[in-house]
LUMMI-679463 format. One record per residue (C-alpha): residue number from 1; x, y, z. Coordinates in steps of 0.02 Angstrom, whole numbers. Layout:
BEGIN
node i:NUM	x:X	y:Y	z:Z
...
This chain:
BEGIN
node i:1	x:1006	y:-713	z:-561
node i:2	x:1042	y:-527	z:-565
node i:3	x:985	y:-419	z:-420
node i:4	x:957	y:-233	z:-435
node i:5	x:825	y:-103	z:-389
node i:6	x:709	y:-141	z:-537
node i:7	x:707	y:-326	z:-493
node i:8	x:682	y:-284	z:-308
node i:9	x:528	y:-181	z:-356
node i:10	x:461	y:-329	z:-455
node i:11	x:489	y:-446	z:-306
node i:12	x:399	y:-321	z:-194
node i:13	x:250	y:-331	z:-311
node i:14	x:248	y:-520	z:-291
node i:15	x:261	y:-504	z:-101
node i:16	x:113	y:-384	z:-104
node i:17	x:-2	y:-518	z:-176
node i:18	x:-30	y:-617	z:-15
node i:19	x:-49	y:-452	z:80
node i:20	x:-188	y:-398	z:-38
node i:21	x:-279	y:-561	z:-4
node i:22	x:-240	y:-567	z:183
node i:23	x:-315	y:-395	z:218
node i:24	x:-488	y:-468	z:188
node i:25	x:-456	y:-607	z:314
node i:26	x:-410	y:-491	z:458
node i:27	x:-521	y:-506	z:612
node i:28	x:-662	y:-379	z:614
node i:29	x:-587	y:-295	z:768
node i:30	x:-426	y:-256	z:674
node i:31	x:-499	y:-162	z:526
node i:32	x:-666	y:-94	z:468
node i:33	x:-728	y:-140	z:295
node i:34	x:-680	y:34	z:234
node i:35	x:-504	y:15	z:304
node i:36	x:-484	y:-153	z:218
node i:37	x:-543	y:-81	z:53
node i:38	x:-430	y:70	z:71
node i:39	x:-277	y:-35	z:114
node i:40	x:-308	y:-155	z:-31
node i:41	x:-334	y:-10	z:-151
node i:42	x:-175	y:80	z:-98
node i:43	x:-77	y:-83	z:-106
node i:44	x:-140	y:-121	z:-282
node i:45	x:-103	y:55	z:-341
node i:46	x:72	y:49	z:-264
node i:47	x:102	y:-115	z:-355
node i:48	x:46	y:-31	z:-517
node i:49	x:169	y:109	z:-485
node i:50	x:312	y:-14	z:-457
node i:51	x:266	y:-96	z:-622
node i:52	x:297	y:69	z:-711
node i:53	x:450	y:112	z:-603
node i:54	x:542	y:-53	z:-625
node i:55	x:531	y:-44	z:-814
node i:56	x:579	y:139	z:-819
node i:57	x:728	y:116	z:-703
node i:58	x:788	y:-42	z:-790
node i:59	x:792	y:50	z:-957
node i:60	x:861	y:212	z:-887
node i:61	x:1001	y:129	z:-789
node i:62	x:1031	y:-3	z:-922
node i:63	x:990	y:-141	z:-799
node i:64	x:876	y:-244	z:-909
node i:65	x:897	y:-431	z:-897
node i:66	x:817	y:-590	z:-962
node i:67	x:765	y:-633	z:-784
node i:68	x:684	y:-462	z:-759
node i:69	x:596	y:-477	z:-927
node i:70	x:527	y:-645	z:-869
node i:71	x:481	y:-594	z:-690
node i:72	x:397	y:-427	z:-728
node i:73	x:247	y:-492	z:-828
node i:74	x:228	y:-639	z:-709
node i:75	x:214	y:-519	z:-562
node i:76	x:87	y:-412	z:-657
node i:77	x:-22	y:-559	z:-705
node i:78	x:-18	y:-634	z:-529
node i:79	x:-67	y:-468	z:-450
node i:80	x:-212	y:-441	z:-570
node i:81	x:-270	y:-622	z:-551
node i:82	x:-264	y:-611	z:-361
node i:83	x:-361	y:-446	z:-361
node i:84	x:-493	y:-517	z:-479
node i:85	x:-516	y:-673	z:-372
node i:86	x:-537	y:-563	z:-217
node i:87	x:-664	y:-456	z:-311
node i:88	x:-763	y:-610	z:-364
node i:89	x:-762	y:-675	z:-185
node i:90	x:-824	y:-505	z:-123
node i:91	x:-962	y:-507	z:-253
node i:92	x:-897	y:-349	z:-336
node i:93	x:-870	y:-424	z:-508
node i:94	x:-931	y:-576	z:-601
node i:95	x:-833	y:-737	z:-616
node i:96	x:-850	y:-726	z:-806
node i:97	x:-749	y:-564	z:-803
node i:98	x:-611	y:-646	z:-702
node i:99	x:-614	y:-798	z:-817
node i:100	x:-600	y:-690	z:-973
node i:101	x:-456	y:-585	z:-907
node i:102	x:-358	y:-726	z:-823
node i:103	x:-391	y:-847	z:-967
node i:104	x:-331	y:-720	z:-1094
node i:105	x:-171	y:-690	z:-996
node i:106	x:-133	y:-876	z:-989
node i:107	x:-174	y:-899	z:-1174
node i:108	x:-71	y:-752	z:-1236
node i:109	x:75	y:-794	z:-1121
node i:110	x:79	y:-970	z:-1191
node i:111	x:63	y:-903	z:-1369
node i:112	x:207	y:-781	z:-1341
node i:113	x:315	y:-918	z:-1268
node i:114	x:281	y:-1032	z:-1415
node i:115	x:308	y:-893	z:-1543
node i:116	x:474	y:-848	z:-1460
node i:117	x:526	y:-1031	z:-1465
node i:118	x:498	y:-1037	z:-1653
node i:119	x:580	y:-868	z:-1682
node i:120	x:422	y:-770	z:-1723
node i:121	x:399	y:-667	z:-1566
node i:122	x:380	y:-505	z:-1663
node i:123	x:212	y:-570	z:-1725
node i:124	x:141	y:-554	z:-1550
node i:125	x:234	y:-402	z:-1484
node i:126	x:135	y:-291	z:-1365
node i:127	x:11	y:-183	z:-1461
node i:128	x:-77	y:-20	z:-1420
node i:129	x:-238	y:-119	z:-1399
node i:130	x:-154	y:-223	z:-1264
node i:131	x:-96	y:-65	z:-1176
node i:132	x:-271	y:10	z:-1179
node i:133	x:-341	y:-153	z:-1109
node i:134	x:-212	y:-149	z:-969
node i:135	x:-251	y:33	z:-929
node i:136	x:-438	y:-5	z:-917
node i:137	x:-402	y:-151	z:-799
node i:138	x:-281	y:-52	z:-692
node i:139	x:-409	y:87	z:-667
node i:140	x:-560	y:-26	z:-642
node i:141	x:-482	y:-142	z:-513
node i:142	x:-438	y:-7	z:-384
node i:143	x:-612	y:67	z:-406
node i:144	x:-688	y:-102	z:-366
node i:145	x:-569	y:-133	z:-222
node i:146	x:-614	y:35	z:-144
node i:147	x:-798	y:17	z:-189
node i:148	x:-853	y:166	z:-84
node i:149	x:-913	y:333	z:-154
node i:150	x:-766	y:451	z:-178
node i:151	x:-780	y:638	z:-215
node i:152	x:-961	y:615	z:-263
node i:153	x:-922	y:474	z:-386
node i:154	x:-993	y:299	z:-369
node i:155	x:-834	y:193	z:-377
node i:156	x:-934	y:31	z:-376
node i:157	x:-1035	y:82	z:-529
node i:158	x:-888	y:162	z:-622
node i:159	x:-773	y:16	z:-585
node i:160	x:-908	y:-109	z:-630
node i:161	x:-936	y:-29	z:-799
node i:162	x:-751	y:-9	z:-834
node i:163	x:-710	y:-190	z:-790
node i:164	x:-837	y:-244	z:-922
node i:165	x:-750	y:-128	z:-1046
node i:166	x:-584	y:-207	z:-995
node i:167	x:-657	y:-382	z:-1023
node i:168	x:-717	y:-335	z:-1197
node i:169	x:-548	y:-257	z:-1238
node i:170	x:-468	y:-416	z:-1169
node i:171	x:-565	y:-524	z:-1292
node i:172	x:-529	y:-404	z:-1434
node i:173	x:-343	y:-400	z:-1397
node i:174	x:-336	y:-590	z:-1382
node i:175	x:-418	y:-603	z:-1553
node i:176	x:-292	y:-477	z:-1621
node i:177	x:-141	y:-573	z:-1555
node i:178	x:-210	y:-740	z:-1617
node i:179	x:-242	y:-663	z:-1788
node i:180	x:-64	y:-594	z:-1793
node i:181	x:5	y:-766	z:-1750
node i:182	x:-110	y:-863	z:-1865
node i:183	x:-1	y:-856	z:-2024
node i:184	x:144	y:-934	z:-1928
node i:185	x:30	y:-1063	z:-1847
node i:186	x:-47	y:-1108	z:-2015
node i:187	x:123	y:-1119	z:-2102
node i:188	x:191	y:-1235	z:-1966
node i:189	x:35	y:-1344	z:-1973
node i:190	x:49	y:-1357	z:-2162
node i:191	x:233	y:-1406	z:-2153
node i:192	x:198	y:-1538	z:-2021
node i:193	x:39	y:-1603	z:-2104
């Protein structure tokens, strides 16, 4: 297993996951609700920054590796899933939203793994739609973690609306990836049938 700064940043993102959850279990005397929300928001945003930084540095310094390519999306998906579960528990988003986003990530990850195994991974390469979906998620989640008004803006309302947009984009992108993979799936089924 290679070890370099990009992989360290990815590991730090994984380590941040239990911290994000634990902040909401601190005794009331240790942190006010606003302090908890602020800490969780900053932690999530820092994790988002490391996601960008590890990929940028790995490419720039030519330190890409198969292990890094595996670990990076796992860290991303775990962080988003943990944040969504916290938000559901806090009553700041609906369980259906979390189910859509987490379910899509599991489905598309399995699809990509299978397509790579059969040599057709280009069929399900990351699309612009997937990037827009991720951007919507990564903006909505910190808004919902913070949840307080900020600079005259209602973060709860903005984040709540944007997470629904992210869920719809999630379904759309899942349909897109499944449609792209369908010819290969159908051809394999026909050969085996």
